N, CA, C and O atoms as a GROMACS GRO file, in nm:
protein
  644
    1MET      N    1   0.085  -0.119   0.000
    1MET     CA    2   0.000   0.000   0.000
    1MET      C    3   0.089   0.124   0.000
    1MET      O    4   0.176   0.138   0.085
    2ALA      N    5   0.067   0.211  -0.092
    2ALA     CA    6   0.154   0.328  -0.107
    2ALA      C    7   0.121   0.435  -0.004
    2ALA      O    8   0.004   0.459   0.028
    3MET      N    9   0.224   0.497   0.048
    3MET     CA   10   0.206   0.608   0.142
    3MET      C   11   0.179   0.733   0.060
    3MET      O   12   0.260   0.770  -0.026
    4GLN      N   13   0.068   0.797   0.084
    4GLN     CA   14   0.033   0.917   0.012
    4GLN      C   15   0.015   1.031   0.109
    4GLN      O   16  -0.059   1.017   0.207
    5PRO      N   17   0.080   1.143   0.085
    5PRO     CA   18   0.063   1.256   0.175
    5PRO      C   19  -0.069   1.326   0.150
    5PRO      O   20  -0.126   1.318   0.041
    6ASN      N   21  -0.116   1.391   0.250
    6ASN     CA   22  -0.233   1.476   0.237
    6ASN      C   23  -0.189   1.614   0.280
    6ASN      O   24  -0.176   1.642   0.399
    7ARG      N   25  -0.166   1.700   0.186
    7ARG     CA   26  -0.119   1.834   0.217
    7ARG      C   27  -0.239   1.925   0.241
    7ARG      O   28  -0.338   1.920   0.168
    8SER      N   29  -0.227   2.006   0.344
    8SER     CA   30  -0.337   2.096   0.377
    8SER      C   31  -0.347   2.207   0.273
    8SER      O   32  -0.260   2.222   0.188
    9ASP      N   33  -0.453   2.282   0.280
    9ASP     CA   34  -0.475   2.391   0.187
    9ASP      C   35  -0.414   2.521   0.239
    9ASP      O   36  -0.480   2.625   0.239
   10ALA      N   37  -0.290   2.516   0.281
   10ALA     CA   38  -0.222   2.634   0.331
   10ALA      C   39  -0.201   2.732   0.216
   10ALA      O   40  -0.182   2.690   0.102
   11PRO      N   41  -0.204   2.860   0.245
   11PRO     CA   42  -0.184   2.958   0.138
   11PRO      C   43  -0.044   2.946   0.078
   11PRO      O   44   0.056   2.940   0.149
   12ALA      N   45  -0.040   2.943  -0.053
   12ALA     CA   46   0.089   2.934  -0.121
   12ALA      C   47   0.176   3.053  -0.091
   12ALA      O   48   0.299   3.043  -0.098
   13ALA      N   49   0.115   3.166  -0.057
   13ALA     CA   50   0.192   3.287  -0.028
   13ALA      C   51   0.287   3.266   0.089
   13ALA      O   52   0.389   3.334   0.098
   14GLY      N   53   0.256   3.173   0.177
   14GLY     CA   54   0.343   3.146   0.290
   14GLY      C   55   0.483   3.107   0.247
   14GLY      O   56   0.581   3.134   0.317
   15ARG      N   57   0.492   3.045   0.133
   15ARG     CA   58   0.624   3.003   0.084
   15ARG      C   59   0.707   3.121   0.037
   15ARG      O   60   0.829   3.119   0.049
   16GLU      N   61   0.644   3.222  -0.017
   16GLU     CA   62   0.718   3.336  -0.067
   16GLU      C   63   0.751   3.436   0.042
   16GLU      O   64   0.831   3.527   0.020
   17ARG      N   65   0.694   3.423   0.158
   17ARG     CA   66   0.713   3.522   0.263
   17ARG      C   67   0.839   3.501   0.344
   17ARG      O   68   0.868   3.579   0.435
   18ARG      N   69   0.914   3.398   0.314
   18ARG     CA   70   1.034   3.373   0.392
   18ARG      C   71   1.136   3.482   0.370
   18ARG      O   72   1.164   3.518   0.255
   19GLY      N   73   1.192   3.535   0.478
   19GLY     CA   74   1.295   3.636   0.468
   19GLY      C   75   1.432   3.573   0.463
   19GLY      O   76   1.446   3.451   0.470
   20ALA      N   77   1.534   3.656   0.453
   20ALA     CA   78   1.670   3.607   0.440
   20ALA      C   79   1.714   3.528   0.563
   20ALA      O   80   1.793   3.434   0.549
   21ALA      N   81   1.667   3.563   0.682
   21ALA     CA   82   1.707   3.493   0.804
   21ALA      C   83   1.598   3.399   0.851
   21ALA      O   84   1.585   3.373   0.971
   22ALA      N   85   1.518   3.347   0.759
   22ALA     CA   86   1.410   3.256   0.794
   22ALA      C   87   1.448   3.113   0.761
   22ALA      O   88   1.528   3.086   0.671
   23LEU      N   89   1.389   3.023   0.836
   23LEU     CA   90   1.411   2.881   0.815
   23LEU      C   91   1.277   2.813   0.793
   23LEU      O   92   1.176   2.853   0.851
   24ARG      N   93   1.275   2.712   0.710
   24ARG     CA   94   1.157   2.628   0.696
   24ARG      C   95   1.178   2.511   0.792
   24ARG      O   96   1.274   2.435   0.780
   25VAL      N   97   1.087   2.498   0.888
   25VAL     CA   98   1.098   2.403   0.998
   25VAL      C   99   0.983   2.303   0.990
   25VAL      O  100   0.867   2.343   0.975
   26ALA      N  101   1.014   2.174   1.000
   26ALA     CA  102   0.912   2.069   1.006
   26ALA      C  103   0.916   2.007   1.145
   26ALA      O  104   1.023   1.988   1.203
   27ILE      N  105   0.798   1.978   1.199
   27ILE     CA  106   0.787   1.923   1.334
   27ILE      C  107   0.710   1.792   1.326
   27ILE      O  108   0.596   1.789   1.279
   28ALA      N  109   0.773   1.683   1.372
   28ALA     CA  110   0.712   1.550   1.369
   28ALA      C  111   0.604   1.541   1.476
   28ALA      O  112   0.628   1.570   1.593
   29SER      N  113   0.485   1.499   1.435
   29SER     CA  114   0.372   1.498   1.528
   29SER      C  115   0.279   1.381   1.501
   29SER      O  116   0.269   1.331   1.389
   30ARG      N  117   0.212   1.338   1.606
   30ARG     CA  118   0.105   1.240   1.592
   30ARG      C  119  -0.030   1.309   1.593
   30ARG      O  120  -0.126   1.259   1.534
   31ASP      N  121  -0.040   1.424   1.661
   31ASP     CA  122  -0.168   1.488   1.682
   31ASP      C  123  -0.183   1.623   1.613
   31ASP      O  124  -0.292   1.681   1.617
   32GLY      N  125  -0.079   1.674   1.551
   32GLY     CA  126  -0.087   1.804   1.485
   32GLY      C  127  -0.076   1.922   1.579
   32GLY      O  128  -0.092   2.037   1.536
   33VAL      N  129  -0.050   1.898   1.706
   33VAL     CA  130  -0.043   2.003   1.807
   33VAL      C  131   0.094   2.009   1.873
   33VAL      O  132   0.140   2.116   1.912
   34SER      N  133   0.158   1.895   1.886
   34SER     CA  134   0.284   1.886   1.961
   34SER      C  135   0.390   1.813   1.881
   34SER      O  136   0.361   1.734   1.791
   35LEU      N  137   0.515   1.841   1.917
   35LEU     CA  138   0.628   1.759   1.873
   35LEU      C  139   0.621   1.636   1.962
   35LEU      O  140   0.658   1.642   2.080
   36ASN      N  141   0.574   1.524   1.908
   36ASN     CA  142   0.555   1.405   1.990
   36ASN      C  143   0.570   1.275   1.911
   36ASN      O  144   0.504   1.176   1.943
   37ALA      N  145   0.656   1.276   1.809
   37ALA     CA  146   0.671   1.156   1.727
   37ALA      C  147   0.815   1.135   1.684
   37ALA      O  148   0.892   1.230   1.670
   38HIS      N  149   0.848   1.009   1.665
   38HIS     CA  150   0.975   0.971   1.604
   38HIS      C  151   0.961   1.000   1.454
   38HIS      O  152   0.850   1.013   1.404
   39PHE      N  153   1.073   1.010   1.384
   39PHE     CA  154   1.068   1.038   1.241
   39PHE      C  155   0.982   0.934   1.169
   39PHE      O  156   0.892   0.969   1.092
   40GLY      N  157   1.009   0.807   1.195
   40GLY     CA  158   0.940   0.700   1.123
   40GLY      C  159   0.793   0.685   1.159
   40GLY      O  160   0.714   0.638   1.078
   41SER      N  161   0.755   0.725   1.280
   41SER     CA  162   0.616   0.707   1.323
   41SER      C  163   0.535   0.836   1.316
   41SER      O  164   0.419   0.837   1.358
   42ALA      N  165   0.593   0.942   1.265
   42ALA     CA  166   0.520   1.069   1.255
   42ALA      C  167   0.403   1.055   1.158
   42ALA      O  168   0.421   1.019   1.042
   43GLU      N  169   0.285   1.083   1.207
   43GLU     CA  170   0.166   1.082   1.123
   43GLU      C  171   0.150   1.214   1.049
   43GLU      O  172   0.082   1.222   0.947
   44LYS      N  173   0.215   1.318   1.104
   44LYS     CA  174   0.208   1.450   1.044
   44LYS      C  175   0.343   1.520   1.059
   44LYS      O  176   0.417   1.495   1.155
   45PHE      N  177   0.373   1.604   0.967
   45PHE     CA  178   0.484   1.698   0.980
   45PHE      C  179   0.422   1.836   0.963
   45PHE      O  180   0.368   1.869   0.858
   46ILE      N  181   0.431   1.916   1.068
   46ILE     CA  182   0.376   2.051   1.067
   46ILE      C  183   0.489   2.143   1.021
   46ILE      O  184   0.596   2.145   1.082
   47VAL      N  185   0.466   2.218   0.916
   47VAL     CA  186   0.572   2.297   0.854
   47VAL      C  187   0.544   2.447   0.872
   47VAL      O  188   0.435   2.496   0.844
   48TYR      N  189   0.647   2.517   0.921
   48TYR     CA  190   0.640   2.662   0.941
   48TYR      C  191   0.763   2.726   0.880
   48TYR      O  192   0.870   2.665   0.874
   49ASP      N  193   0.748   2.850   0.836
   49ASP     CA  194   0.861   2.937   0.806
   49ASP      C  195   0.881   3.019   0.932
   49ASP      O  196   0.786   3.081   0.982
   50VAL      N  197   1.002   3.021   0.984
   50VAL     CA  198   1.030   3.087   1.112
   50VAL      C  199   1.147   3.183   1.094
   50VAL      O  200   1.252   3.147   1.042
   51SER      N  201   1.126   3.307   1.140
   51SER     CA  202   1.234   3.406   1.148
   51SER      C  203   1.246   3.447   1.294
   51SER      O  204   1.172   3.396   1.379
   52SER      N  205   1.337   3.536   1.324
   52SER     CA  206   1.357   3.578   1.463
   52SER      C  207   1.237   3.651   1.520
   52SER      O  208   1.220   3.655   1.642
   53THR      N  209   1.154   3.710   1.436
   53THR     CA  210   1.042   3.790   1.485
   53THR      C  211   0.906   3.742   1.439
   53THR      O  212   0.805   3.794   1.485
   54ASN      N  213   0.901   3.645   1.350
   54ASN     CA  214   0.774   3.605   1.292
   54ASN      C  215   0.774   3.456   1.259
   54ASN      O  216   0.880   3.395   1.247
   55HIS      N  217   0.657   3.400   1.246
   55HIS     CA  218   0.645   3.264   1.194
   55HIS      C  219   0.515   3.253   1.115
   55HIS      O  220   0.415   3.317   1.147
   56THR      N  221   0.520   3.171   1.011
   56THR     CA  222   0.406   3.154   0.922
   56THR      C  223   0.382   3.006   0.900
   56THR      O  224   0.474   2.934   0.860
   57PHE      N  225   0.260   2.961   0.924
   57PHE     CA  226   0.223   2.823   0.894
   57PHE      C  227   0.229   2.803   0.744
   57PHE      O  228   0.176   2.886   0.669
   58VAL      N  229   0.292   2.696   0.699
   58VAL     CA  230   0.302   2.666   0.557
   58VAL      C  231   0.207   2.554   0.519
   58VAL      O  232   0.125   2.570   0.429
   59GLU      N  233   0.218   2.440   0.587
   59GLU     CA  234   0.134   2.325   0.554
   59GLU      C  235   0.150   2.216   0.659
   59GLU      O  236   0.242   2.217   0.740
   60THR      N  237   0.057   2.121   0.655
   60THR     CA  238   0.069   1.998   0.732
   60THR      C  239   0.079   1.885   0.632
   60THR      O  240  -0.008   1.869   0.546
   61ILE      N  241   0.183   1.806   0.643
   61ILE     CA  242   0.200   1.690   0.557
   61ILE      C  243   0.156   1.570   0.640
   61ILE      O  244   0.213   1.540   0.744
   62GLU      N  245   0.054   1.501   0.592
   62GLU     CA  246   0.002   1.385   0.665
   62GLU      C  247   0.048   1.257   0.597
   62GLU      O  248   0.048   1.247   0.475
   63MET      N  249   0.086   1.160   0.680
   63MET     CA  250   0.133   1.031   0.632
   63MET      C  251   0.026   0.926   0.659
   63MET      O  252  -0.028   0.918   0.769
   64ARG      N  253  -0.004   0.846   0.559
   64ARG     CA  254  -0.105   0.742   0.576
   64ARG      C  255  -0.047   0.615   0.638
   64ARG      O  256  -0.118   0.541   0.707
   65GLU      N  257   0.080   0.590   0.614
   65GLU     CA  258   0.145   0.472   0.672
   65GLU      C  259   0.267   0.517   0.749
   65GLU      O  260   0.347   0.597   0.699
   66VAL      N  261   0.282   0.466   0.870
   66VAL     CA  262   0.395   0.505   0.954
   66VAL      C  263   0.456   0.382   1.017
   66VAL      O  264   0.398   0.273   1.015
   67SER      N  265   0.574   0.399   1.074
   67SER     CA  266   0.645   0.291   1.142
   67SER      C  267   0.574   0.254   1.270
   67SER      O  268   0.506   0.337   1.332
   68ASP      N  269   0.589   0.129   1.310
   68ASP     CA  270   0.531   0.085   1.438
   68ASP      C  271   0.630   0.101   1.553
   68ASP      O  272   0.602   0.059   1.665
   69GLU      N  273   0.746   0.161   1.526
   69GLU     CA  274   0.852   0.184   1.624
   69GLU      C  275   0.904   0.054   1.686
   69GLU      O  276   0.952   0.054   1.799
   70SER      N  277   0.896  -0.056   1.611
   70SER     CA  278   0.944  -0.184   1.662
   70SER      C  279   1.096  -0.196   1.656
   70SER      O  280   1.155  -0.282   1.721
   71GLY      N  281   1.158  -0.110   1.579
   71GLY     CA  282   1.303  -0.118   1.563
   71GLY      C  283   1.345  -0.204   1.446
   71GLY      O  284   1.463  -0.210   1.411
   72ASP      N  285   1.249  -0.273   1.384
   72ASP     CA  286   1.280  -0.354   1.266
   72ASP      C  287   1.298  -0.262   1.147
   72ASP      O  288   1.215  -0.176   1.120
   73HIS      N  289   1.407  -0.283   1.076
   73HIS     CA  290   1.435  -0.200   0.960
   73HIS      C  291   1.416  -0.285   0.835
   73HIS      O  292   1.510  -0.348   0.786
   74LYS      N  293   1.296  -0.285   0.786
   74LYS     CA  294   1.261  -0.364   0.668
   74LYS      C  295   1.277  -0.277   0.544
   74LYS      O  296   1.284  -0.154   0.553
   75ALA      N  297   1.283  -0.341   0.431
   75ALA     CA  298   1.300  -0.269   0.304
   75ALA      C  299   1.189  -0.168   0.283
   75ALA      O  300   1.215  -0.056   0.237
   76GLU      N  301   1.064  -0.204   0.316
   76GLU     CA  302   0.955  -0.108   0.294
   76GLU      C  303   0.966   0.012   0.387
   76GLU      O  304   0.918   0.120   0.353
   77SER      N  305   1.029  -0.006   0.504
   77SER     CA  306   1.051   0.108   0.594
   77SER      C  307   1.145   0.209   0.530
   77SER      O  308   1.123   0.330   0.539
   78GLU      N  309   1.249   0.158   0.467
   78GLU     CA  310   1.343   0.249   0.401
   78GLU      C  311   1.275   0.323   0.287
   78GLU      O  312   1.302   0.442   0.265
   79ASP      N  313   1.186   0.253   0.215
   79ASP     CA  314   1.113   0.318   0.106
   79ASP      C  315   1.020   0.426   0.162
   79ASP      O  316   1.010   0.534   0.103
   80LYS      N  317   0.953   0.399   0.275
   80LYS     CA  318   0.866   0.498   0.338
   80LYS      C  319   0.947   0.618   0.384
   80LYS      O  320   0.905   0.733   0.366
   81ASN      N  321   1.064   0.592   0.442
   81ASN     CA  322   1.149   0.702   0.488
   81ASN      C  323   1.198   0.786   0.372
   81ASN      O  324   1.204   0.909   0.382
   82ALA      N  325   1.232   0.723   0.261
   82ALA     CA  326   1.277   0.797   0.143
   82ALA      C  327   1.165   0.888   0.093
   82ALA      O  328   1.191   1.002   0.053
   83ARG      N  329   1.041   0.839   0.096
   83ARG     CA  330   0.928   0.922   0.054
   83ARG      C  331   0.906   1.038   0.151
   83ARG      O  332   0.876   1.149   0.109
   84LYS      N  333   0.920   1.011   0.281
   84LYS     CA  334   0.905   1.119   0.380
   84LYS      C  335   1.010   1.226   0.357
   84LYS      O  336   0.980   1.345   0.360
   85ILE      N  337   1.133   1.183   0.336
   85ILE     CA  338   1.241   1.278   0.313
   85ILE      C  339   1.212   1.361   0.189
   85ILE      O  340   1.234   1.482   0.189
   86ALA      N  341   1.163   1.299   0.084
   86ALA     CA  342   1.130   1.373  -0.038
   86ALA      C  343   1.019   1.474  -0.013
   86ALA      O  344   1.022   1.585  -0.067
   87LEU      N  345   0.920   1.437   0.068
   87LEU     CA  346   0.811   1.529   0.099
   87LEU      C  347   0.857   1.647   0.183
   87LEU      O  348   0.797   1.754   0.180
   88LEU      N  349   0.965   1.628   0.259
   88LEU     CA  350   1.019   1.735   0.343
   88LEU      C  351   1.118   1.823   0.267
   88LEU      O  352   1.176   1.915   0.324
   89SER      N  353   1.137   1.795   0.141
   89SER     CA  354   1.228   1.874   0.059
   89SER      C  355   1.193   2.022   0.070
   89SER      O  356   1.076   2.059   0.063
   90GLY      N  357   1.292   2.104   0.088
   90GLY     CA  358   1.271   2.246   0.106
   90GLY      C  359   1.274   2.288   0.252
   90GLY      O  360   1.290   2.407   0.283
   91CYS      N  361   1.260   2.192   0.342
   91CYS     CA  362   1.273   2.222   0.485
   91CYS      C  363   1.421   2.229   0.520
   91CYS      O  364   1.503   2.158   0.462
   92ASN      N  365   1.455   2.315   0.614
   92ASN     CA  366   1.593   2.326   0.659
   92ASN      C  367   1.618   2.241   0.783
   92ASN      O  368   1.728   2.188   0.802
   93ILE      N  369   1.516   2.228   0.868
   93ILE     CA  370   1.530   2.156   0.994
   93ILE      C  371   1.406   2.070   1.014
   93ILE      O  372   1.295   2.111   0.980
   94VAL      N  373   1.425   1.950   1.069
   94VAL     CA  374   1.312   1.867   1.111
   94VAL      C  375   1.334   1.830   1.257
   94VAL      O  376   1.438   1.776   1.294
   95PHE      N  377   1.235   1.860   1.340
   95PHE     CA  378   1.240   1.828   1.483
   95PHE      C  379   1.167   1.697   1.505
   95PHE      O  380   1.056   1.677   1.456
   96VAL      N  381   1.231   1.605   1.580
   96VAL     CA  382   1.176   1.473   1.607
   96VAL      C  383   1.209   1.432   1.751
   96VAL      O  384   1.298   1.488   1.813
   97LEU      N  385   1.135   1.333   1.802
   97LEU     CA  386   1.173   1.276   1.931
   97LEU      C  387   1.291   1.181   1.914
   97LEU      O  388   1.377   1.173   2.001
   98ALA      N  389   1.294   1.109   1.803
   98ALA     CA  390   1.404   1.015   1.776
   98ALA      C  391   1.414   0.993   1.626
   98ALA      O  392   1.317   1.011   1.551
   99ILE      N  393   1.533   0.953   1.585
   99ILE     CA  394   1.557   0.919   1.444
   99ILE      C  395   1.677   0.826   1.442
   99ILE      O  396   1.778   0.852   1.508
  100GLY      N  397   1.667   0.719   1.367
  100GLY     CA  398   1.777   0.624   1.357
  100GLY      C  399   1.894   0.682   1.280
  100GLY      O  400   1.877   0.771   1.196
  101GLY      N  401   2.013   0.631   1.308
  101GLY     CA  402   2.135   0.681   1.244
  101GLY      C  403   2.132   0.676   1.092
  101GLY      O  404   2.163   0.777   1.028
  102PRO      N  405   2.097   0.562   1.032
  102PRO     CA  406   2.095   0.556   0.885
  102PRO      C  407   1.993   0.653   0.824
  102PRO      O  408   2.020   0.713   0.720
  103VAL      N  409   1.878   0.668   0.887
  103VAL     CA  410   1.777   0.760   0.836
  103VAL      C  411   1.825   0.904   0.854
  103VAL      O  412   1.808   0.987   0.765
  104ALA      N  413   1.885   0.933   0.970
  104ALA     CA  414   1.938   1.068   0.993
  104ALA      C  415   2.042   1.104   0.887
  104ALA      O  416   2.045   1.218   0.840
  105ALA      N  417   2.125   1.009   0.850
  105ALA     CA  418   2.226   1.035   0.747
  105ALA      C  419   2.159   1.069   0.614
  105ALA      O  420   2.207   1.157   0.541
  106LYS      N  421   2.050   1.001   0.582
  106LYS     CA  422   1.978   1.031   0.457
  106LYS      C  423   1.910   1.167   0.464
  106LYS      O  424   1.904   1.240   0.365
  107VAL      N  425   1.858   1.202   0.581
  107VAL     CA  426   1.795   1.333   0.599
  107VAL      C  427   1.900   1.442   0.580
  107VAL      O  428   1.876   1.541   0.511
  108ILE      N  429   2.016   1.424   0.641
  108ILE     CA  430   2.125   1.521   0.627
  108ILE      C  431   2.170   1.531   0.482
  108ILE      O  432   2.198   1.640   0.431
  109GLN      N  433   2.178   1.417   0.415
  109GLN     CA  434   2.218   1.416   0.274
  109GLN      C  435   2.119   1.496   0.189
  109GLN      O  436   2.156   1.552   0.086
  110ALA      N  437   1.992   1.501   0.233
  110ALA     CA  438   1.890   1.579   0.163
  110ALA      C  439   1.893   1.726   0.204
  110ALA      O  440   1.804   1.803   0.169
  111LYS      N  441   1.996   1.764   0.279
  111LYS     CA  442   2.017   1.902   0.324
  111LYS      C  443   1.909   1.949   0.422
  111LYS      O  444   1.869   2.065   0.422
  112ILE      N  445   1.864   1.855   0.506
  112ILE     CA  446   1.770   1.884   0.614
  112ILE      C  447   1.841   1.847   0.743
  112ILE      O  448   1.895   1.737   0.754
  113HIS      N  449   1.842   1.936   0.839
  113HIS     CA  450   1.913   1.912   0.965
  113HIS      C  451   1.815   1.852   1.067
  113HIS      O  452   1.723   1.920   1.110
  114PRO      N  453   1.834   1.725   1.106
  114PRO     CA  454   1.745   1.666   1.206
  114PRO      C  455   1.787   1.707   1.348
  114PRO      O  456   1.906   1.709   1.381
  115ILE      N  457   1.688   1.740   1.429
  115ILE     CA  458   1.714   1.775   1.568
  115ILE      C  459   1.625   1.689   1.657
  115ILE      O  460   1.503   1.690   1.644
  116LYS      N  461   1.690   1.614   1.746
  116LYS     CA  462   1.616   1.532   1.841
  116LYS      C  463   1.588   1.613   1.967
  116LYS      O  464   1.678   1.676   2.023
  117ILE      N  465   1.464   1.610   2.010
  117ILE     CA  466   1.421   1.672   2.134
  117ILE      C  467   1.385   1.559   2.230
  117ILE      O  468   1.316   1.465   2.191
  118ALA      N  469   1.432   1.566   2.354
  118ALA     CA  470   1.418   1.454   2.448
  118ALA      C  471   1.275   1.426   2.490
  118ALA      O  472   1.237   1.310   2.507
  119GLU      N  473   1.196   1.530   2.508
  119GLU     CA  474   1.060   1.514   2.559
  119GLU      C  475   0.961   1.585   2.466
  119GLU      O  476   0.996   1.684   2.403
  120PRO      N  477   0.838   1.534   2.458
  120PRO     CA  478   0.737   1.604   2.377
  120PRO      C  479   0.716   1.748   2.425
  120PRO      O  480   0.728   1.777   2.544
  121GLU      N  481   0.685   1.835   2.332
  121GLU     CA  482   0.652   1.974   2.365
  121GLU      C  483   0.564   2.032   2.256
  121GLU      O  484   0.553   1.975   2.148
  122THR      N  485   0.503   2.143   2.286
  122THR     CA  486   0.410   2.204   2.191
  122THR      C  487   0.484   2.261   2.070
  122THR      O  488   0.602   2.294   2.078
  123VAL      N  489   0.412   2.273   1.962
  123VAL     CA  490   0.466   2.335   1.841
  123VAL      C  491   0.509   2.478   1.872
  123VAL      O  492   0.616   2.521   1.828
  124GLU      N  493   0.428   2.551   1.948
  124GLU     CA  494   0.460   2.689   1.983
  124GLU      C  495   0.592   2.699   2.057
  124GLU      O  496   0.670   2.792   2.035
  125SER      N  497   0.618   2.602   2.146
  125SER     CA  498   0.744   2.602   2.220
  125SER      C  499   0.863   2.579   2.128
  125SER      O  500   0.967   2.644   2.143
  126VAL      N  501   0.849   2.489   2.033
  126VAL     CA  502   0.957   2.463   1.937
  126VAL      C  503   0.984   2.588   1.854
  126VAL      O  504   1.100   2.626   1.835
  127ILE      N  505   0.879   2.652   1.806
  127ILE     CA  506   0.895   2.774   1.726
  127ILE      C  507   0.961   2.884   1.809
  127ILE      O  508   1.049   2.954   1.759
  128ALA      N  509   0.921   2.899   1.934
  128ALA     CA  510   0.981   3.001   2.021
  128ALA      C  511   1.130   2.975   2.040
  128ALA      O  512   1.209   3.069   2.043
  129LYS      N  513   1.170   2.849   2.053
  129LYS     CA  514   1.312   2.816   2.067
  129LYS      C  515   1.390   2.852   1.940
  129LYS      O  516   1.500   2.907   1.948
  130VAL      N  517   1.332   2.821   1.824
  130VAL     CA  518   1.398   2.856   1.698
  130VAL      C  519   1.411   3.008   1.686
  130VAL      O  520   1.516   3.059   1.647
  131GLN      N  521   1.304   3.080   1.720
  131GLN     CA  522   1.309   3.226   1.714
  131GLN      C  523   1.415   3.282   1.808
  131GLN      O  524   1.486   3.376   1.774
  132GLY      N  525   1.426   3.224   1.927
  132GLY     CA  526   1.528   3.268   2.021
  132GLY      C  527   1.669   3.247   1.968
  132GLY      O  528   1.756   3.333   1.983
  133LEU      N  529   1.691   3.132   1.905
  133LEU     CA  530   1.823   3.105   1.846
  133LEU      C  531   1.854   3.202   1.732
  133LEU      O  532   1.967   3.248   1.718
  134LEU      N  533   1.753   3.232   1.651
  134LEU     CA  534   1.774   3.324   1.539
  134LEU      C  535   1.796   3.468   1.586
  134LEU      O  536   1.869   3.544   1.522
  135ALA      N  537   1.733   3.504   1.697
  135ALA     CA  538   1.745   3.641   1.748
  135ALA      C  539   1.878   3.664   1.820
  135ALA      O  540   1.924   3.778   1.831
  136SER      N  541   1.940   3.558   1.868
  136SER     CA  542   2.068   3.570   1.938
  136SER      C  543   2.181   3.533   1.843
  136SER      O  544   2.163   3.528   1.721
  137GLU      N  545   2.295   3.508   1.899
  137GLU     CA  546   2.409   3.460   1.818
  137GLU      C  547   2.386   3.311   1.793
  137GLU      O  548   2.403   3.231   1.884
  138PRO      N  549   2.347   3.273   1.671
  138PRO     CA  550   2.317   3.132   1.644
  138PRO      C  551   2.438   3.042   1.669
  138PRO      O  552   2.552   3.081   1.642
  139PRO      N  553   2.413   2.921   1.721
  139PRO     CA  554   2.524   2.826   1.740
  139PRO      C  555   2.580   2.784   1.604
  139PRO      O  556   2.516   2.804   1.501
  140PRO      N  557   2.699   2.724   1.604
  140PRO     CA  558   2.763   2.688   1.476
  140PRO      C  559   2.676   2.602   1.384
  140PRO      O  560   2.672   2.625   1.263
  141TRP      N  561   2.606   2.504   1.439
  141TRP     CA  562   2.524   2.418   1.353
  141TRP      C  563   2.414   2.499   1.284
  141TRP      O  564   2.380   2.472   1.169
  142LEU      N  565   2.358   2.598   1.355
  142LEU     CA  566   2.252   2.678   1.296
  142LEU      C  567   2.308   2.776   1.193
  142LEU      O  568   2.244   2.803   1.092
  143ARG      N  569   2.427   2.829   1.218
  143ARG     CA  570   2.490   2.916   1.118
  143ARG      C  571   2.512   2.839   0.988
  143ARG      O  572   2.496   2.894   0.879
  144LYS      N  573   2.550   2.712   1.000
  144LYS     CA  574   2.570   2.629   0.881
  144LYS      C  575   2.438   2.610   0.807
  144LYS      O  576   2.434   2.618   0.684
  145VAL      N  577   2.330   2.584   0.881
  145VAL     CA  578   2.198   2.569   0.820
  145VAL      C  579   2.157   2.699   0.751
  145VAL      O  580   2.109   2.697   0.638
  146LEU      N  581   2.176   2.812   0.819
  146LEU     CA  582   2.140   2.941   0.762
  146LEU      C  583   2.220   2.971   0.635
  146LEU      O  584   2.169   3.033   0.542
  147ALA      N  585   2.345   2.927   0.633
  147ALA     CA  586   2.429   2.953   0.516
  147ALA      C  587   2.378   2.877   0.393
  147ALA      O  588   2.398   2.922   0.280
  148THR      N  589   2.313   2.764   0.415
  148THR     CA  590   2.264   2.685   0.302
  148THR      C  591   2.116   2.709   0.275
  148THR      O  592   2.064   2.660   0.175
  149ALA      N  593   2.048   2.784   0.364
  149ALA     CA  594   1.904   2.810   0.344
  149ALA      C  595   1.885   2.905   0.227
  149ALA      O  596   1.960   3.002   0.213
  150PRO      N  597   1.785   2.878   0.143
  150PRO     CA  598   1.759   2.971   0.034
  150PRO      C  599   1.716   3.106   0.088
  150PRO      O  600   1.637   3.115   0.182
  151SER      N  601   1.769   3.210   0.028
  151SER     CA  602   1.738   3.346   0.070
  151SER      C  603   1.627   3.401  -0.017
  151SER      O  604   1.635   3.398  -0.140
  152ARG      N  605   1.523   3.450   0.047
  152ARG     CA  606   1.413   3.511  -0.027
  152ARG      C  607   1.390   3.651   0.026
  152ARG      O  608   1.386   3.672   0.147
  153SER      N  609   1.376   3.743  -0.062
  153SER     CA  610   1.357   3.882  -0.023
  153SER      C  611   1.212   3.922  -0.041
  153SER      O  612   1.143   3.874  -0.131
  154MET      N  613   1.165   4.011   0.047
  154MET     CA  614   1.032   4.067   0.034
  154MET      C  615   1.039   4.207  -0.026
  154MET      O  616   0.940   4.280  -0.025
  155GLN      N  617   1.154   4.245  -0.079
  155GLN     CA  618   1.178   4.377  -0.134
  155GLN      C  619   1.074   4.413  -0.240
  155GLN      O  620   1.029   4.527  -0.245
  156PHE      N  621   1.037   4.317  -0.324
  156PHE     CA  622   0.943   4.345  -0.432
  156PHE      C  623   0.807   4.390  -0.378
  156PHE      O  624   0.733   4.459  -0.449
  157LEU      N  625   0.772   4.351  -0.258
  157LEU     CA  626   0.644   4.392  -0.198
  157LEU      C  627   0.641   4.540  -0.167
  157LEU      O  628   0.534   4.600  -0.164
  158ASP      N  629   0.756   4.599  -0.143
  158ASP     CA  630   0.765   4.740  -0.109
  158ASP      C  631   0.780   4.830  -0.231
  158ASP      O  632   0.772   4.952  -0.219
  159ASP      N  633   0.801   4.772  -0.346
  159ASP     CA  634   0.822   4.850  -0.469
  159ASP      C  635   0.690   4.875  -0.540
  159ASP      O  636   0.662   4.811  -0.642
  160ASP      N  637   0.610   4.966  -0.490
  160ASP     CA  638   0.480   4.995  -0.550
  160ASP      C  639   0.490   5.102  -0.659
  160ASP      O  640   0.389   5.138  -0.720
  161GLU      N  641   0.607   5.153  -0.684
  161GLU     CA  642   0.621   5.263  -0.779
  161GLU      C  643   0.631   5.217  -0.920
  161GLU      O  644   0.643   5.300  -1.010
   0.00000   0.00000   0.00000
């Protein structure tokens, strides 16, 4: 049975609103409210564009088939993970409760930085932490992510002349 995403009807404009110091962040979730899932068992990935002063909901990517967290690494699991990684294309960071080493390597290879959080927390809390890091002197790993993040300007919005 093929895993098919169900993308929400988020406004496409959210994608163009990213500023130069903004990141596209995905949060692994089972309920759509909290960071509370492992990469393989995430039923949803909640995606936001986050800057130091603002955040914009982009979309929710829903997964129809997820891992049972048994620890068994079957061929179909790798195929599901490859599809998840492809669906997360364009994200700079993915927050998860856990992610296996081989899958993490594939996520990194796709230019997405996986971050493991020890305990479940709300989406708002995760966004606030990202905003805090962006507003201060970002740690080295975040500077590297920012250096590879696509830069989008909102300059054209101000040019009404």
